C-alpha positions, 0 to 999 in steps of 0.5 A: 816582543823580540824573536831570536833566530838561531842560524849558522854563521856562513854567508849563505846561512845568514842570507837564508835567515834573512829570508826567514826574517822577512817572512816572519815580519810579513806575518807578524809585523809587530815582532822584533827580530834578531839573528843569533849566529851559532857554530855547529860541528860541521862548521868547526871541523872543515877537514874530515869527510862528512861521514866521519863526523856524522854527515846528517845532523852535523849542521843542526845539533847546536842550533837545536840545543840552543832552541831547547835551552831557550837561547833562541826562539827559532832555529833556521835550517837548510832542510837538507841538513835536518836529521830524520826525526826532530828532537822531543819538544821541538817541531818544524813550525814552518817550511818556506816555499821551496826554491830550485832543488837541483844540484849545480855544476860550477866551472863547466857546462857538461860532464866529460870523461876524466874531469876532476870534480870537487864534492864532499857529498857521498850522494853526489859522488855516487850519482855523478859516477853512475852518470859518467864512470870516468870522472875523478871525484875529489873531496872538497869541503867548505862554504859556498865561497870557499868551494868556488875559490878552491876549485880555481886554486886546485885547478878542478874542472868543476864543483857541485853545489846546491843551485838554491844556495848559489841563487840566494847569494846572487851567484847564479852566474857561477852555474854552468849546468843545473843538473836535472833531477832525472840525472842526479836526484837531490838530497831530501829537503834540498831547496827548502828552508825549515823553521824549527821551534819548541813544540809549545810555540807551534802557533807562532809559525803556522801562518808561514808554513807552505803546505806543498813544501811541507808535504813533499819534504816530510815525505822525502825525510821519512823515506830517507830515514827508513832507508838509513835505518837499514843501510849506510849507502848513499841515498836521495829522495825528491817529491815533485808534487806528483810522486816521490822518487828515491834512490840508493847507490853504491858510493863508487856509482857501480849500481843505482836503484831508483824507484818512484811511488806515493808511500815513503816507507813502502818505497824505502823498503822496496829499495832496501830489498833491491840493495840487498840482492 
């Protein structure tokens, strides 16, 4: 039997798909595996800010469409790219064990007033400005290699990327600072790889599922979904195994509300109420 893994075509996405393939081979040694690169809306439009083309979901829809059409058997995603809910007839069959969920500062070892920082993430912009209001945040899109190259070409002091992506590409030497979650709360699902399948084939991925990662990422996704339904402000959520922490912020960093708890929906409602004041 040949299992077709749908993946974005970037170097990082292919590296993550290979990690998924290795995990599947370990659980199902007789399966053949083929990677099927697919371009998504976020890959095709690299100029518009994420908010103008949808932000969440722009890197997954075409993979989900291929899964539902039967062109692939598994869609491999960075869990942070997932929308709040899975399309009907699909499910996340497995989450691989989570890697470093933190954001990484590349090009500098600390944040100083007046530094020019590149990022296209509204969440990162808001939380970085909350830490250091005198930063200059410049929009920067592209894959990992492109953003590292553009930092040098544009003379930026630093760019902010997911630490796990740099680690998976062997680029950990580019990291000047791994920013602790107490300072910049990660995107929901950051650091985890999700394997999406058709609902009818749930048993195929069961042996790969890392239960602690599923528990934490699903709580993060549920919280962000609830906040997103009532507010368009930047949000973040991270479960450390003991509690879920979520944050909502003004895009300019002028205010941040951050709370911890155990019930994702209650936590989301509390933050929404604070944001409305």
